[in-house]
C-alpha positions in Angstrom: 5.6 9.3 -11.7 2.6 10.9 -10.4 -1.2 10.1 -11.3 -1.5 12.8 -13.4 1.9 12.1 -15.4 0.9 8.3 -15.6 -2.6 9.1 -17.1 -0.6 11.6 -19.6 1.8 8.9 -20.8 -0.7 6.3 -21.1 -2.9 6.0 -24.4 -6.6 6.7 -24.7 -7.3 3.1 -24.6 -5.4 2.3 -21.7 -6.8 5.1 -19.8 -10.4 4.1 -20.4 -10.1 0.9 -19.7 -8.2 -0.1 -16.6 -6.6 2.3 -13.8 -3.1 2.4 -13.2 -1.0 -0.2 -10.9 -0.5 0.3 -7.3 2.3 -2.0 -6.2 1.7 -3.3 -2.5 5.2 -4.6 -1.2 4.5 -7.7 1.0 7.5 -9.1 2.6 6.6 -11.2 6.0 3.1 -12.9 6.7 2.4 -10.3 9.2 2.4 -8.0 6.0 0.1 -10.5 4.4 -2.1 -10.3 7.2 -2.2 -6.1 7.5 -2.4 -5.7 4.0 -4.7 -8.5 2.8 -7.6 -6.0 1.9 -6.0 -4.2 -0.7 -5.7 -7.4 -2.3 -9.5 -8.6 -2.1 -10.5 -6.6 -5.0 -11.3 -8.0 -8.6 -9.5 -7.0 -11.6 -10.4 -3.6 -13.5 -13.7 -4.2 -15.3 -14.9 -7.1 -13.2 -17.6 -5.1 -11.2 -15.9 -6.2 -7.9 -13.0 -3.6 -8.2 -13.1 -0.4 -6.1 -13.8 2.9 -7.8 -10.7 4.4 -7.0 -7.9 6.2 -8.9 -5.5 3.1 -8.8 -5.8 -0.8 -9.1 -3.9 -2.5 -6.0 -1.7 -5.4 -6.8 0.4 -7.2 -4.1 3.8 -8.4 -4.5 4.5 -11.4 -2.7 8.2 -11.2 -1.5 10.8 -11.2 1.2 13.3 -13.7 2.3 10.4 -16.5 2.0 8.3 -15.3 -0.5 6.5 -18.5 -0.9 5.2 -18.7 2.4 3.9 -15.0 1.8 2.3 -16.1 -1.2 0.3 -19.2 0.6 -0.6 -16.5 3.3 -2.4 -14.6 0.9 -4.2 -17.4 -0.7 -5.2 -18.6 2.8 -6.7 -14.6 3.2 -8.5 -14.7 -0.1 -6.0 -12.0 -1.5 -3.8 -13.7 -4.1 -0.7 -12.2 -5.0 -0.6 -10.2 -8.4 3.4 -10.8 -8.4 5.9 -13.3 -7.0 9.2 -12.0 -6.4 12.1 -14.7 -5.6 15.3 -14.1 -4.6 17.1 -17.2 -6.6 18.0 -19.3 -3.4 18.4 -18.6 0.3 20.5 -15.5 1.5 23.4 -16.1 4.4 23.3 -12.3 5.6 21.1 -9.5 5.5 23.2 -7.6 3.5 22.9 -10.2 0.7 19.1 -10.2 1.0 19.0 -6.3 0.7 21.6 -6.5 -2.5 19.2 -9.1 -3.9 16.1 -7.3 -3.0 17.2 -4.0 -4.5 17.8 -5.8 -7.8 14.7 -7.5 -8.2 12.5 -4.6 -7.2 14.1 -1.8 -9.0 13.9 -4.2 -12.3 10.2 -4.8 -11.8 9.6 -0.9 -11.2 11.9 0.1 -14.4 9.9 -2.4 -16.4 6.8 -0.8 -15.7 6.6 2.0 -13.6 3.5 2.0 -11.4 1.2 4.7 -10.3 2.4 4.5 -6.6 4.0 1.8 -4.5 2.9 1.0 -0.6 5.3 -0.4 1.7 4.9 -1.5 5.4 7.1 -1.7 8.5 11.0 -2.0 8.1 11.8 -4.8 6.2 14.7 -5.0 3.5 12.0 -5.1 0.9 10.3 -2.1 2.2 13.4 -0.4 2.4 14.6 -1.5 -1.4 11.2 -0.5 -3.0 11.6 2.9 -1.6 15.1 3.4 -2.5 14.1 2.1 -6.1 10.7 4.3 -6.0 12.8 7.4 -5.4 14.8 7.1 -8.1 12.1 6.5 -10.4 10.0 9.6 -8.9 7.1 6.9 -8.2 5.2 8.0 -5.1 5.6 6.0 -2.0 3.3 5.4 1.0 4.8 4.0 3.9 2.4 2.1 6.6 3.9 1.8 10.4 4.2 -1.5 11.7 5.5 -2.4 15.4 9.2 -3.6 15.0 10.1 -6.7 16.6 13.8 -6.4 16.6 16.0 -3.0 16.6 16.9 -3.5 13.1 13.6 -3.4 11.8 13.0 -0.5 14.2 16.4 1.2 12.6 15.0 0.4 8.9 11.8 1.6 9.3 13.1 4.7 10.5 15.0 5.3 7.3 12.3 4.3 5.1 9.9 6.7 6.9 12.8 9.6 6.3 12.6 8.8 2.7 9.4 9.0 2.0 9.1 12.2 3.9 12.0 13.6 2.0 10.4 12.4 -1.5 7.3 14.9 -0.8 9.3 17.4 0.7 10.4 20.6 -1.7 13.9 19.2 -2.1 12.0 16.0 -3.2 9.8 17.8 -5.5 7.1 14.6 -5.7 3.5 15.3 -4.6 2.3 13.4 -1.7 -0.1 10.7 -3.1 -3.3 11.9 -1.6 -5.6 9.5 -3.4 -3.6 6.6 -2.9 -3.5 7.4 0.9 -7.0 8.0 1.0 -7.9 4.7 -0.9 -5.7 2.6 1.0 -6.7 3.7 4.6 -10.6 3.3 3.3 -9.3 -0.4 2.2 -7.8 -1.0 5.4 -10.1 0.4 8.0 -12.9 -2.0 9.2 -16.1 -0.5 8.6 -17.9 0.6 11.9 -20.7 -1.3 13.2 -24.1 0.1 14.1 -23.3 -0.5 17.6 -20.1 1.3 17.2 -21.9 4.1 15.4 -24.4 4.4 17.8 -21.9 4.5 20.7 -19.7 7.5 18.9 -20.4 10.4 20.8 -18.8 12.8 18.0 -22.2 11.8 16.1 -25.3 14.0 17.2 -28.8 12.4 16.4 -31.7 15.0 15.3 -34.8 14.4 17.0 -37.0 12.9 14.6 -40.0 15.6 15.6 -40.6 18.9 15.7 -39.9 19.4 19.6 -37.6 22.1 20.7 -33.5 21.2 20.1 -33.1 20.5 23.6 -34.3 17.1 23.4 -31.4 16.0 21.2 -29.2 13.3 22.3 -25.5 12.7 21.6 
């Protein structure tokens, strides 16, 4: 579901009161540290929310969702959803199967305007597969894999996300979501950094010749 399709399917009251949700899958404490800036916005209408096309909602999940939820709380970015797997999993296959069921049910219940996944966790793969089936735009953020399995899973997620926005997949690339997410995740440049940026040309304040400008 694209942003325009989401808006077309919503009532006039819903469209005017709040932007659609952007679900952010947080499957590890490393994900929590990387994605916390997306959860530090106030709820729509609070005055603290970003002026964007969607409202990010963090989903604490993975094999240890309570640890992820606690990490997000410590980072000042509380989760909007807590997705439990009904007990410990004895294998990665069991974790993947349960994750597919839970995330698919979540997306079907109320399809979001998009979904953000990171790295190569089973949660990222499950969310991507469910999103493709429902035609919900996927934005994947790369992470340094710590195991060969995570590297392989991340490669699969990258391919699925790329296929979705290809001519065969037929889903427009979520440009608005991409810009919002990267704006929120990129730390603001300090004054000193901007002053040292050689791509910034500072024009002379006086009316002297242009040869006096510095870069």
